[in-house]
Structure formats: structure tokens, C-alpha cells
N, C-alpha and C positions, 0 to 999 in steps of 0.2 A: 447519490445519497443526500438528498437534501431538498431545500425549498427556498423561500425568500426571507430576507430580513429587511425591514424598512425602518423609517424614522431614525432613531439613534443607532440602529443596527444595520449596517450594510455589510453583512458578513459575506466575505468573498471566497470564492472557490470551494465548492464542496464536491460531491461526487456525482450526484444525480439529483435532478430537481423534480419538483412536483408542483402541481397547481394546488388550490385550496384543499381539495379532497385527497391529495397525496398522489395523484396520477402524473405520469410523465407529460410535460408540457409540449413535447415534440412527438408526433406520430410519423413514422417513416413508411413509405411504400416504394416499390421498385418495379422496373419493367425492362424487358430485353427485346431489342429490335434487330432481327437478322438483316444484314446489308448485302449478303452474297459474297462470294469469293473468300470464304472463311473469316468474314468481318462481321462484327456485332457492335451495337451501341448499347451501353449500360446506362440506365436512367435511375437515379435515386432522388426521390422527392420527399421533402419534409413539410408537414403541415404543423404550423406553430401556433400555440395558444395565444389569445389576445394578451398584450402586455409583455410578452416574452420576445426574445430575438436570439439568433445565433450568428456567428461571425463567418465572413468570407474566408476563402483560402488566402486572400491577398490583403488582409487588413493591415493597418500601419504597424511597423515595427515599434516596439516600446509600449504597445497597448495590450489589449486582451489577446489570448492565444488564438491563432487562426484555426479553421477547420483543416484537417489533414487526412488525406486518403492514402492507404497503403494497399497496393494491388499485389496480393499474395501470389508468388511464383511468376511474377511478371519477368519477362526476359528468358525464361526457360520453357514455359507452356504457351505463352502468348506475348505479344508486344503491344505497347500503347501507340495509338495513332493520334498525335497531337497531345495537348494537355487537357485536363478536366475543365470543362466549361461550366459556367454558372448562369443562373437566371438573374434578372435585374436586382441590383443591390441599392442600399441607402448609405449615404455618408452622414455620420453623426459625430459631433465633437464630444470627446470624453473629458469631463472636468477633472476626473481623478488622474488619468494618465496624460492629460493635456496634449492629446493627439486626435486627429480625425480618423475614426474607425469605420470600416466597411462591414455592413451587416445585412441580415435578412429579417423581415417581419412578415408574419402570416404564412409565407410560403417560400421555400427554396428548392430549386431543381438543379441537380448536378448531372452532367452527361460526359461519358468517356467512350471513345471508339477504340476497339481492340482488333487485332488480327491474330488468329490462332496459329501457333507454330507446330502444335502436335494435334493431328486429327482425332486421336483417341480420347482427348480430354473433353469431358461433357459438363464440367462445372468450373465456375470462376468464383473465387472468394475475394471480397473487398472489405477491408477494415477501415473504419472512420473514427477519428478522434475529433470531438468538437466541444464547444461550450454553448450552453443555453443560459441566457441571462435575463434577469429582471432587476430587482435590487441586489440580487446575489448572482454571481457567476458560478455555474456548476459544470464541471468537466464530465463528459460522458463518452462511452465507447459504443459503437454499433458495428455489427458484422452483417454483410449482405452475401447471400449465396445465389448466384445466377446459374440456372440450369440451361444448358445450350441445346439439349435434345428434348426438352419439354417434360422430363421426368420429375417426379416429386422429390424434393430435397428436404431432409429433416435436419435443419441446422441445430447446432448446439446452442442452447439458450444462453444469451449473454445477460448478465445482471446489470440493468441500467438504472437501478435505483438503490438508494442507500438502505437496502433491506435484506436481512438474513437472520436466521435464528442462531447465529454463531456466538453471540455475546455470552449466553449462559455457559456454553461449552468452554469458552476462553477463560471465564472466571473459575470454572471448576478445575481447570488445569492447575490452578494455584494451590491445590490442596495436597501437595506432595512434600514429604519429609523423609530423607534417607539417612537419618541418624543411626538407625539400626544397622543399615548396610555399610555405612562408612565409618562407624565407630563413634563412641561417645566420649566426651571429655573436653578439656581445654580450659585455660584460665580465662578470667574476665578480660584481661588485656587482649588475649587472642580473639575473644568474642567481639571486642571493639574493632580490632583490625579486620575481622571477617565482615562486619557491617560496612566498613568503609569500602572493602572490596566489592561487596554486593551493590552498594550505592554507585560505585564506579561502573559496574556492569550495567546497572539500570541507566546511568548517564550515557554510556556508550550505545545502548539500545535506542535511547531517545535521539542521539545524534544520527544514527543510521536511519531512523524513521523520518528524520528531516529530509533525507535524500530521496525519499520515495515520491512517486507521481501524485500521491494523495495529499501530501503535505508541502513539498517544496514550492509549488507554484503559489501557495497561499501566502507565503512570507511577504513578498513585495506588495501584493495586493492588499493584505490586511494592514501592513505598516503604512502604505499610501493612504488608506482610508482614515486611519487615526491622525496622521500628521497633516493631511490636506483638508480634512473636514472639521478639525478642532479650531476653536477661536484663537488659540495661541499655541506656540511651539511647546511650551511647558505643559499645557493641557493635553496635547497630543501624546507627549512622552508619558504623562501620568496615566492616560487611558490605556496605552499600549502596555505599560508596566502592570497595570491592574489586570489586564487581559492575560498576561503571562502568569501573574500570581494565581489567578483562578484556574488556569490550566494545571499548575502544580497541585493545587488543592484537590481538584477533581480526580487526578490519577492517584493521589495519596489516599483519598477516601475509598477508592476501590479496594484497598487492602484491609480496611477496618473490619469487615465481616469475619475475617479469618481470626481476629483476636477474640471474637465471640465464641468460635469453636474451641479455642484453647481454654476459655473460662468455663465452658461446660465440661470438657474432658481434655486434660492436658495431653493425653496420648492419642486423641482422635486422628490427628494428622499423621502420626507415626503408623497407626493402623491402616489408614488409607494408603500410605506410601508403600506398605509391604503387602498390599493386596494384589494377587496375580492378575485378576481380571481387570482391575482399574489400571494397572500398568499396561496391559494390552490395549485398553481403551485409549489411554494417552498416546500409545504408539500409533494407533489408527488416526487419532485427531491430528497429530503432528505430520503424518503423511498427507492428510487432507490439507493442512496449512501449506505444506511444501508445494503441492501441485497448484494451489491457488497462486502462489508466487511465480510458478512456472508459466502462468497465463492460461490455464485450461478452464478456469472459472473464477468468479469474483466472490469474496466474502463481504457481505454488507449487512447493515442493521435495518430493522423495520423503518420504512419511510415516515410512518406516523410519529416516531420519536423526534426526528429532525424537524418535522412540521410543528410539533408542539413547542419545541424549543424556540423556533423562529417566531411563532406567534406570541410566545411569552416575552421574548426579547422586544418584540414590536410594541407590546402593551406597556411594559414598565419603563424602559429606557434607563438612562443613567448608569450607575454602577451595577445595578441588578441586571440591566439589559446587557452589559458587557459580560456578566457571568453567564448568561444564557448563550451568548456568542461562543464562549469557551466550551460550554457543554456541546453546542452544535459542532464545533471543531472535533471534539472527541468522537462524536457519532459519525460524522461524515468521513473522517479519516480512518475509520475502523478497518476498511478494506485492506489497508497497508499496515496499520499499527497492531491490529488484532493478532496476526501470527507472530509478530515480533514480541508482543506482550506474553503470548503463550509460551514462546521459547524462553523469554527472560524469566518468567515466573516459575516455569518448570525447572529451570537451571538453579535459581536461587533456593527453591524448595529442596533441592538435593544437597545444599550446603549444610554444614554443621551449625547447630544453634537452634534457637526458637524459630519455627517456620513463619509464624505470623509476623514477627519482627523483621525477618529476612525479606518478606514480601513488601512490608512497608518501606524498608530502606531501598529496595529495588524500584518500587513504583515512584518513590520520591525522586530518585535519581533520574528516572525516565521523564517525569514531568518537568523537572528543572531544565534538562537538555532541550525538551520540546518547546519550552516557553522562552528560553533565553534569547533566541534571535529576534523575537517580536519586540522585546524591550530594547535590546542593543541597537537594532536598526532604526528604531524610533529616535534614540538618542543621537545616533550618528548616521543620518540618512544617506550620506555620501558613500557609505560602505555598500549600499545596494548596487552601485555601479559595478562592483567587483564580483557580484554573484554570477555564477555560470548560468547560461540560458537553459531552460528546460529542454529535454531532448531524450534521445535513445539511451543515454547513459543511466537514466533513472530506471529504465527497464532492466539494464544489466545489474543494477543494485538489487532489484527485486529477485532476479534469478539467483544471484549469489546467496541471498538470504534463504531462498528456497532450498538450496543444497545444505545450508547449515541447519535448517529445520529438519531435513531428512536425516542428517547425521544424528541429531538429538533424538529423533523418533526411535532409532535403533538402540539408543542408550536406554530408553524405557523398555524396549523389548528385551534387552539384556538383563534389566532389573527383574522382569517377570521370570526369565529363565533362572536367574540366581535364586529368587525367592522360592520358585517351584522345584528347584534342584533337578531340572530336566537334563542338564548337561549338553544342551544343543548349541548354545552360544559360548563355545570355548574362546579363549583369548585370541587364537589365530583366526577363527571365523569372524569374530567381531572386528578385529583390525582389518581383515580382508575386505569386509563390507565398507568400512570407512575409507580404505585405500581406493576402492572402486568409486565411491561418492566423490572424493576430492580429485580423483583422476578425471572423472566426467566434468567436474567444475573447471579443471584446467583446460580440457578440450574445448569447453564452451567459451571460456575467456579468450582462447586463441582463435576462435571463430571456426572451429572444425564442424560444429553443428549449431542449430538455432532452435528457438522455441516459438510457439504460435504468435505471441505478441511482440516479437522482435521486428524492428523496422527493416528497411532496405540495408543491404550490406554496405558498410563504410570502412575506412581505414581504422585499424585498432589503435586506441589511444595508448600512450606510454603507461598510464596508471593501470589500464586493463592488462597490459602485458606483464607488468610487475606483479599484479595480483595473481595472474596465472602462474608466474614463476614461483611465487610464494606457495601456492597450492601444490605445485610439483614437489617443492622442497619438503612440504609437510607429508606428502605421500611417501617420499623416501624415508623420512623420519619414522612413519608408521611401519614401513616395510622392515626397517631395522629391528623393530619390536618383534615382528614375526620370526625373525632369524635369531632371536635371543641375543642380539648385540647390545641391547640397552633395555633398561626397565621402563622407559618412557615416563620419566619423572614429570614431564610437562602435563601429562594426562592423569597423573596420580591424584 
């Protein structure tokens, strides 16, 4: 999702890059060579646009992220013969990371030999994560499908650029107010408390967004850019803080259009919230969000948006240039933040009180959480050393969020059932669905099953086991509600 930033703006780590016209600067091709005796050689070739480069699998630690191949079902359907080889590389010193990095320019060729273990398998799937860089580094994903019998394969399209029409839908999700369904009333002090809770929910959503693959790798890169390229430490801290401030403003501004709805008709959001078909629409959208987090497709925004922000940042520089950097962050991270915002905004719209104000409080909290690390790490750069390395744990975070989105989706379906008086989603049925969702979450966290974008199996971390246990406890709590042992006050 993205492009380049130059001059005062070396915006780091987006999602997908583009050349001047918005096209992907890397074009991939592939080939398969039968070697006999159930052996094959997989060849993956990248043609790289002038001025761009991508990194080797073996680039220096502490620098940019290396290219990483995942051979799906390796070990069960086939085995690797040796490691993945590369074509000739270049060694280039990075002034930002102060290490010598290994990279490719113009062309990169990767080869891997395999031996089939199951004769009935006729397709091999290979996933690649890599960065393509110019003034900006842009993480991308690529999936290769190799047909062993020469048959045509229709691969699922992977979204390799920051483009998708989901932004409009994500913002429309914010138009929900459940005052009619949840009851009306409350003192002004309760309203203030409610806003603090909603701000806290937004802040929590922002913290979760920081842990996703679209945002987390940007933190050390962006902070390094401000601190190492500024004329003084105080200037670097100021620029990073200004960058964070603009992030807060951008997300807060996204809520302002909903205040216009209230000024035209104070009941318009209530009307929308009690509309059966819109609740069904929200249900489908949240299911769509959930499966994007499960790794079946990516949600991205139009590449032209990121390109325009990049070029604007390039032209103006200074404080305004930093503002456009913040806008670019909001665009390129949408693949991960969009579903979180949809869930956050849908949830806050269900709360009591003025919907537009709820949305503003939630978005403000989200922006503050997202911006805070950039300013703090600029002030205390030594803290960067304590950050965990990017890895498969970020994929786990996305999957957990996917299950939460799925649970919220059925809340909207339950709303439609309640408004329509259909009687289909009785308490026991609704709780049963939630029990199933969180039981599946527990099984995933305990490694019983996996999703398409999960990496190779590794030992489960303590935090993952604890989260799985908490999910099991929550399932038991929900089960007690179906047995009439409790009124489930936590969900009231």
C-alpha cells in the first residue's frame, strides 16, 4: 500500500509500493523444472524497477527485514533439498540502521529444490514476505502456485498494493446507535464516565493495532528516521512528536462527519441503528473483516491515495510534510487498522449517549494509542532495544482479532433479529455461537489448527497459552449462561 517519500519525508514501511504511476515496482515470474525421481526445482524471479531494491534472505540483523519464504505443507507433502539459493547480491551500507545490508537491484532469482513425499500431490504453494524499497520501505506478500502436472492453476488473488474500496464501508459502519434497544437515560456524570470508557476502548484498539504487521515494523524505522536525520536530538524529538500529534488529529477528524448527521436530524443515527437491513449489512461486513484477519485476503486502499500523499509530502517538506507522512501511515496501515476501527466504531455506536460524541471519543483514544510510541521512543531511543522482533506472533494477533470481529458480527445479526422480532436468535442460540467462536479461538491458540498466513509450526509461547486458557474460561462463563446459572452481567 504505498509509494515513496523523499526529501524531508523518508516515510518508512508501508504495505505495498508503487512507481510514479501507482504500479507495483516488482514484477514476479516463476518456473518449474522437473529433475526426475520425484524431484523439482522451483524458480521465482523478480524484475525490479529502476531505483528500487529488495532485500536478501540473509541481510544483516538490525537492518531492514529480510525476504522470507514459507513452503506451505513442507514436511508432509514434500521435503526441501538444501536451502533456498539466491542470485548475485549487492552490499550497501545503511546510514539509518548503520549496518551493511544485502540486497538486489534490477533482478533477483530464488531457487529451491524439493522432493515429493506424496505422489498424488500436483500443486506446491510458496508464500513470500519481502520489502521493496526506494526512499520508503514497503512490505509485501506474494504467493506462488507451482503446478507439477502442467495443469492450469487459478490462484487466489493476493492484494499487493495499498488499494481497496473498503474505506467507505469502514466509515459507514460508524453510523450505529443502539439507544432504542439498550434503553435511554442516565445522568450527565454517567455520560462523562461513558465517554471515558469509550476513550479507553479506543485506546485499547490503538494498542492492539500497534501489534499488527502493518504498524509494528514501522515504529523503529520511523523513529530512527526522525532521530538520525535531524540536525539535533531536540529537533528529532519535536518532529516525531509532531508526527504523533498529526496521527491523533487525522483519526479524530474521521469522526467529525457524524456530528453533521446529528445536526441535520438528531434521530438519524437511531433510525439507522434500528434498520433491519443495515444491521444485516453490518453483519456481512464484519464477517468480511474477520476473514481478512484470518489471512484469506487483504483489505487495502487505492494506491493513488498513498501516491498523492507521498508526492505532497515530497513537495512541501517541513511540518506540512510530516502531516502528509501521518496521512500516509493512516492509508498504508488500513489493511490492519480498518477492521479494528470497524469493530471499535460499531461497538461504541452501541453504547448509550450521543453516537457522534461516542465516535469522537473512541477515535481520539485510538489515535493517541497509535501515536504515543513514535513520540516516546524518540525521547527515549534506548527503549527500542526492548521491543520484540517482528515475527509470527503478529499473525497470531491478527487471527485473535479476526475471532473478535466474528463475534461482533453476530451481535449485529442478533440486533436485526431483535428489531425484526423474528425469534431466531434466542439467548441460548446466540450464546452457543459465541461459545463456538471462542472455543475455536482456544483451539487455534493451542495450535490445534492453523490459517493460511501462519508460518511454520513453532513452540507455543507462554502468552499464547495464557490467552488460550482465558478464552476457555470465557467459554465456560458463556456456557453457564445457557444453563441459567448466571445472568452474565459482564455482557449486560
